[in-house]
N, C-alpha and C positions, 0 to 999 in steps of 0.2 A: 611507623603508622600501620595499623592492621588492614586487612582486606575490607573492601567495601561490601555492603549488603544491598544488592540491587533487585528490584522487582520489575517484571514486565507484566502489566495487566492488559488483557485483550478481551473485549466483549465478544460473546459468541453470536455470530451471524447478526450483528447489531441491528441494522435497519430492518431486516426480515423479522427478527425477534420482537422488535417494537410493534410491528404490524400485527403479528400473531398474538401479542399480549393485548393489544387494543381492540382487536376484532376476532372474537372467539371462532367465527366460521372459518378462519384461515388456519387454525391450529391443526397440526398433524398432516398438513397438506403441502405439496411442493409449491413454493412461492418465490418469486423474485421481485425485488424492487428495482425499477428502471423503466426505460422506454419500451413501448410495445413494438412488436416486429414491424407493423405497418408504418411506424414512425422512424424506422431505421435506427431503433434504439439499441442500447447495450445494457447488460446486467450490471447494476451497481452493488447488489448484494443478493445472496441466495440462501434460502432456509436450508437446514440440514436435510430435510426431505427432498429438496431439489438437488442437493449435492450428490445424492445417491445416483442420480442420472448423469453425473459428470459435468453438471452445470456449475459455473464459477463466475466470479466478478470479471468484468471487461469482455465477457463473451457476447457476441452479437445476439440480440434477442431472437432473431430468426433461427439461429442455430439452437438456442436453448429450447425453443418451442418444438423444433424437430425432434429433439431428444426426449421431450416430455410433452406430448400434445395437451395433457390436462393441466399444464402449468398455469398458475395464477400470476398475472402481472399487476403490480401495484405501483402507482406513481409515488415518487419519494416525497416525504413530508419533512423537509429539513428543519423547519421551525420546531417541530416536535422532537426530532433527534437532538437538536441543540439543547433543548430544555433538559432532556434526559441525560445528555452528556455533561451538562453543568452539575446536575445532581451527583453524578459519579465523581466528577472532579472535586466537588466539595467534600466528598468522602475522603479522597486522597489527601486533601490538605488537613484533615483531622489527624493524620499520621505523620506527615512530613511536609516541609516547604519545598523540598527538592523534588519537584514534579516536572517532567518534560513530556507534555502532550505531543503525540505524533499525529493524531487525527481525532475525530470525535469519539472513536471507540478504542483507543489504546494509548498507553503512556508508560514511561519509565518512572520509577520512584527509587530514590536513594534513601534507605531506612537505616543506614549505618548508625546515625543518631536520629531519634524520632521523638515525637511528642508523647508517646506512651512510655518512653524509657524502657522499652522491651527489647532485650538483646536477641530475641528469636525472630529472624526475618520470616521463617515459615509460619510462625504463629500470627505474625502481622498480616501476611498474605491471606491466611485463612479468615482472619477477622474482617479484612477488607472485602473479601468475597461475600461473606455473610451480610455485611452492611449493604452491599450493592443489591443483593436479593431482597433484603428487607425494604429498601427504599424504592426499588424499581421493578421488582418481580422478574428481573432478568439475571442470567448467569454470566459469569466471566471466568476465563481461564488465567491462571497466574503461573509465571515462571520465576524461580528464585535462584540466584547465584551471586557470584562475586564480581561479575562484569556484565555489560549490556548485551554483548553477543550471546553469552550463555543463557542469560535470563530470557532473551527473545526466543532462542531455540527451545528452552524448557517450556515456555507457555504454549507452544504448539504441539506438545507431545501427547497430551491426553484430552483433547477437546471433544465435546464441550464440557464445561464445568470442571476443568482440570486444575490440578495443583502439582507442580513438579519442581523438585529441588535438585540442583546439581552442586554437590560439594566440591571444594577445591581438589580433593584427591581423586574425584571422578571425572574431572574436566577432560584430561587427555584421552581417556578410554571412551568417553561419550563422543567427543569429536571424531576420534578415529573410526568409530562405527557408523557415523552419520553419513548417509548418501550425499554426494556432492550437490545434487539437485535440491536438497533440503536446506542448504546453507543460506542464511540471510545474507543478501548482497550478491548472490550468484543466480542470475536468471537462466531461463531455458536455453538460450543460445550459447551463453558462456558455459553452461553445464555440458551442452553437446560438444563444444570445442574441447573441454576437459576430458570428456569421454574418449574422444579421438586420440588424446594424448595419453590415455591409459589411467586417467585420474577418475576414479569412481567413488571413493570414500575419503573421509578426512585423513585416514592413514596413508592413502596414496598421495594426497596433497602434501602431507608432511615430508615426503621424500624429496620434494623439489627445493632447490636453493632459492633464496629470495631474489637474487639477480636474474635467475632464469624465469621466475614468475613475472618479474617486472618486464623482461624482454618480450614475453609472450602476451601479457595482458595490460601492460602500461602501469601507471602509478598504483592502480588498485591491487596490483600484485603484492605490494607490501602488506595490504590488509589481509589478503588471502594467506600469506605466509604466517602472519601472527595468529589469526583465528584458527588456523590448522593446529596450533599449539594451545588453543584455549585462551589466548591473550587478547585483551581489548582494554586499552586505557582511556577510552573516551569517557568523560564525566557526564553525569546527568545534568543537563543544562536547562534550568527553568526559565532562562531569559533568551532562548534561541529566537532569533529574528528571521522570519522567512522572507526571502528576497524575490522569490518567484514560485509559481505553482504550475506544474506541468505533468505530462505523462508521455511515455514513449513505449514502443514495442519493437522488439527484434523478431524476425521471422525465421523459423526453422528452414523454410524454403524461400529463396528469393522471389520477390514479386516481379513478374515480367510483363504484366499488362496494366494499362492505366486503370481499367475497370477494377482490377484486384487492389490496386493502390488506393483508389478512392473509397472502396468498401472498407479497407483496413483503417482508414481515418475515423470511421464512425465510433468505434469503441474508445479510441484515443480521445476524441473530442468529448465524448460522454464522461470519461474519467476526469478530464480537466474541469468540465462544468460541475461535476459532483464535488470535486475538491474545493472549487471556488465557493460553492454553496455551503459546504461544511464549515468553512472558515470565514464565511461572510466577507469575502474579499473581492475587490475589483482591481484591475490594472489597466495600463494604457498601451502596452506593447504586446503584440502577438508574434511569436516566433515559430516558424516551421523548421524542423530538422530532418534532413534526408541523408541517409548513409547508403552508398551504393555497394554492390557486391564486391567491388575492388577496394573497399574500405575508404574510398574518397567520400568526404563528408562536407555538406554545405548547410548553412543556416540562412534563412531569409526572414527579416522582421518587418513589421509594419506598426507604426505608432499612430494611434487614433486620437481624435480630438475629444471623444467621449469615452468614459471608462468602460472596460469590457467586464461583464459579469456573467453569472451562470445562465442567465436567460438570453444572452447574446447568441447570434447564429454562428457559433464557432465552427461548426462542421462546414457550413457553406463557405465561410471565409477561408478555411483551411484547404478546401478543394480548389478554390480559385488560386490560392498561392501555389499549390502543388502543380496545377496545370501550367501556370505561367513560368515556373522555375525548374520543371523536370527536365533532365537530360534525356532526350528520346533514345530508346534502344538500350538504356542501361538498367539492368536489374537492380532492385532496391532490397536491402536487407534490414533496414530500420527506418521507422518514421516516428517523429515526436512533435508535440505541441507544447508551448510554454507561454504563460502570461506573466509579464514582469512589470516593473514600475508600479508596484502594488500600493494601493491606498490602505489606510488603517481599516480594521474590521468595520463593515458597514452597519449603520444603525437605521438605515432607511431602505426602501425597496430599490432593487437594481433597475437600471434603465435598459429598455430594449432598444438596440441600435438597428439602424437600417442603412448603414454605410456600405458602399461598394468599395472594397479594398483591392479589387482587381486592377 
C-alpha cells in the first residue's frame, strides 16, 4: 500500500479573524477574544496585530493589556464561531469523509482517496483554502505530507494563509532542522528539559536511543523517538470520541506561593471553559491535577449533581479544590483541570451552577 496523503488545515487566528470580519472597526488593530483584565480573564485568541506584542492564547488578560495598552478586548461569540466552523467542515466533506476535527478551527484530512479523484494533495489543499475564503472570507493555512505529525508541522510554517508541502524525501531533513520547542507534542517545560540534555533540534533528538528517551520522559519517549525520524502511523480518525475536556500548564519556574498558584489557575479554567463552549459539551466530574517540584502528582475529583458547562464557575471551584488539597510548603510545577463524564453535544443552553464543592 502506498503512502497516505494527509492535510492539516488550521484557520488563521480564527476567533479574532471572525470578529475582524464582522466588525470593520476592528480590522488592522490589536484584538483579543477573551475575558477582560478586571474579570481576571485570559486570552482565548489573538489577532496577528496583537501577536506582534507577544500576546498569545492562554495569557492572562492583565498581562496582555500591559504589553499593549490599546488592546481591544472582545467577548467570545461561540454560537457564531460554531456556525462558521460548520461551514468550513462542510467544505472538508466535499473532498473526503476522512475528517478528524481537533477543534472549531483545525482538522486533519486524509485525501489519499478523495471525492474529487485528484491524486495531488497539494492541489486539493489549495482548492480547500480557496473554498474557505469564498464561503467565509477567512484564510486558513494548510500543511500537506504523508503523516499527521508532518502535516501539522507544515501548516504552521508560513502562517497566515500558508500552504506548505513536505515530501517524503524531505521529511528527515525537515525534522532535523526543526527547533525542539516547535515540535507538536513538546511543551515549554519539556523543551527546557531537553535543552538541558543538549537536545535543541530534531537532529539532536535523533541521536537518542528509544530506551533512553522512555527512561527520561516516560511512554511519550516512544513518540519522540519516532517523530524525530519523521515517522507517525496514527490514522486520521473521523470517529474519535472525546472522553474528557481539560487543560494544564507546566511552569518554567516552580510556583512557591498560594497567590501565584491561584493566579495560574485563571487561564487554565478559561481554556477549559472555552473548549467546553467550542464543543457544546457538559460533564459531571471536575478534576484538579497538581504536580509538585519533586514530580509527585495528585489528582482530586468532585462529581456534581448538575452538569458542568462553560458558564459554570470553574475558576472558583478550582481555587477551592486547590486550597483544600494543596500540600503546604511544596513548590508546584504543573496545574491542570479536566471535566469528564461528558454528555453528548448540547442542544440547549448550559446551566449556571451555584454549588459549593468545597
